[in-house]
C-alpha positions in Angstrom: -21.7 35.7 -10.2 -24.7 35.6 -12.4 -23.8 35.2 -16.0 -25.7 38.4 -17.2 -23.5 40.5 -14.8 -20.2 38.8 -15.6 -19.2 40.4 -18.9 -20.3 43.8 -17.7 -18.3 43.7 -14.4 -15.4 42.0 -16.1 -15.2 44.9 -18.6 -15.3 47.4 -15.7 -12.5 45.5 -13.9 -10.4 45.6 -17.1 -10.9 49.4 -17.4 -9.9 49.8 -13.7 -6.8 47.7 -14.2 -5.9 49.7 -17.3 -6.1 52.9 -15.3 -3.8 51.4 -12.7 -1.4 50.6 -15.6 -1.5 54.1 -17.1 2.2 54.8 -16.4 3.2 51.5 -17.8 1.0 52.0 -20.9 2.6 55.4 -21.4 6.2 53.9 -21.3 5.4 50.7 -23.2 5.5 50.9 -27.0 4.8 47.1 -27.5 1.6 46.1 -29.2 -1.2 45.9 -26.7 -1.8 42.2 -27.1 1.9 41.6 -26.1 2.0 44.1 -23.3 2.5 43.1 -19.7 -0.3 45.5 -18.9 -2.8 43.4 -20.8 -1.2 40.1 -19.8 -1.8 40.6 -16.1 -5.6 41.3 -16.6 -5.7 38.3 -18.9 -4.0 36.2 -16.2 -6.5 37.5 -13.6 -9.4 36.6 -16.0 -7.9 33.1 -16.8 -7.1 32.1 -13.2 -9.6 33.9 -11.1 -12.5 35.5 -13.0 -13.5 32.9 -15.5 -13.3 30.0 -12.9 -15.4 32.1 -10.5 -18.1 32.7 -13.1 -17.8 29.0 -14.2 -18.3 27.8 -10.6 -21.7 29.6 -10.4 -22.8 28.3 -13.8 -21.8 24.8 -13.0 -23.0 24.5 -9.4 -25.8 27.1 -9.1 -26.9 27.3 -12.7 -30.5 28.4 -12.2 -29.4 31.2 -9.9 -26.6 32.1 -12.3 -29.2 32.5 -15.1 -31.4 34.6 -12.7 -34.1 31.9 -12.9 -34.9 33.1 -16.4 -34.3 29.6 -17.9 -34.1 26.2 -16.4 -30.4 25.2 -16.3 -31.2 21.8 -17.7 -32.4 23.4 -21.0 -29.2 25.3 -21.6 -26.4 23.5 -23.5 -23.0 23.1 -21.9 -21.5 24.7 -25.0 -23.6 27.8 -24.3 -22.4 27.8 -20.7 -18.8 27.5 -21.8 -19.1 30.2 -24.4 -20.7 32.6 -21.9 -18.0 31.9 -19.3 -15.2 32.4 -21.9 -16.9 35.6 -23.0 -17.0 36.8 -19.4 -13.3 36.0 -19.0 -12.4 37.7 -22.2 -14.2 40.9 -21.0 -11.5 41.7 -18.5 -8.5 41.9 -21.0 -10.9 43.4 -23.5 -11.8 46.2 -21.1 -8.0 46.8 -20.5 -7.3 46.9 -24.2 -10.2 49.2 -25.1 -9.3 51.7 -22.4 -5.5 51.5 -22.9 -5.4 54.5 -25.2 -7.3 56.7 -22.8 -5.2 55.4 -19.9 -2.0 56.0 -21.8 -3.1 59.7 -22.4 -4.4 60.0 -18.8 -7.9 60.9 -19.9 -9.8 60.2 -16.8 -13.1 61.4 -18.2 -12.9 58.7 -21.0 -12.0 56.1 -18.5 -14.9 57.0 -16.2 -17.3 56.9 -19.2 -15.9 53.5 -20.4 -16.4 52.1 -16.9 -19.7 53.8 -16.1 -21.7 52.5 -19.0 -21.4 48.8 -18.1 -21.5 49.6 -14.4 -24.8 51.4 -14.8 -26.2 48.5 -16.9 -25.1 46.1 -14.2 -26.7 48.2 -11.5 -29.9 48.4 -13.4 -29.8 44.6 -13.9 -29.1 44.1 -10.2 -32.0 46.4 -9.3 -34.3 44.4 -11.6 -33.1 41.0 -10.3 -32.5 41.7 -6.6 -35.4 39.5 -5.6 -34.0 36.7 -7.8 -30.5 37.1 -6.4 -31.6 37.0 -2.8 -32.8 33.3 -2.9 -31.3 30.0 -3.6 -33.3 27.2 -5.3 -34.1 25.7 -8.6 -36.0 27.2 -11.5 -39.1 25.2 -10.5 -38.9 26.2 -6.9 -38.5 29.9 -7.8 -41.3 30.0 -10.2 -43.5 27.7 -8.2 -42.9 29.8 -5.1 -41.9 26.9 -2.9 -38.7 25.6 -1.3 -36.4 28.5 -1.9 -34.1 29.6 0.9 -32.5 32.9 1.6 -29.1 33.1 0.0 -27.5 33.7 3.4 -28.7 30.3 4.6 -27.5 28.3 1.7 -24.4 26.8 0.1 -24.8 29.4 -2.6 -24.4 32.2 0.0 -21.2 30.6 1.2 -20.0 30.3 -2.4 -20.7 33.9 -3.0 -18.7 34.9 0.1 -15.8 32.7 -0.8 -15.7 33.8 -4.4 -15.9 37.5 -3.4 -12.9 37.0 -1.2 -11.0 35.1 -4.0 -12.0 37.9 -6.5 -10.8 40.6 -4.1 -7.5 38.8 -3.5 -7.1 38.4 -7.3 -7.7 42.1 -7.9 -5.2 43.0 -5.1 -2.6 40.7 -6.7 -3.3 42.2 -10.2 -3.0 45.8 -8.9 0.3 44.9 -7.1 1.7 43.3 -10.2 0.7 46.3 -12.3 2.1 48.8 -9.8 5.4 46.9 -9.6 6.2 48.1 -13.1 6.0 51.8 -12.0 9.2 53.7 -11.2 9.7 54.1 -7.5 7.3 51.3 -6.6 8.6 48.1 -5.0 
C-alpha cells in the first residue's frame, strides 16, 4: 500500500471495526484504551496492517512514495515513523469513533469514515497512473523501463497483501462479533 494512502485507509478500517463493535462498546464501561474493542483493531494493526505497509515501503519504496521522491533520499527513520503512524491509525479510528458507535449514531460513523475515504479516493484518482506501473523513481521520471504492475513482483505483492489484509479484517470482525450476545 502506498504510504500516502495508509493512514487514511487505516483510519477508515478502525471506524468500520468500531461500528462492528457497537454492541460491545455499549456494554463495556472500561476505558477505551483498555477495551477489547480497541485491542483487536490494535492487534490487526500490529500484526497485519503495519507489516503490510512496511513491506511496500521496504521492497517497493519508490512506488510506495508514488514516485514523488527517490526512496534512497528518504531516511529509514522517516519510513519507520510513517509505517508506525499508519499502524496507529487503525486503533485511532476505532477510538475516535467509539462514542458514536456506542450511541449507534450511524450518520457520525459514516461522516468519520467518508472524509478519509474521499481523500484517499481523490489521491488514488490523482496517482492512478503512478500506481499502475512498477519501476524506480528514475525509470518513472525518465519514462523508460517501467512495467505494468500486473507483470511485476509488485503486482504479486499487492495481490498477496490484499488477501492477507482481507483475512485479517475477517479475523478481526469475527473476534469483535464473538463478544456479542447470541453470536458464537
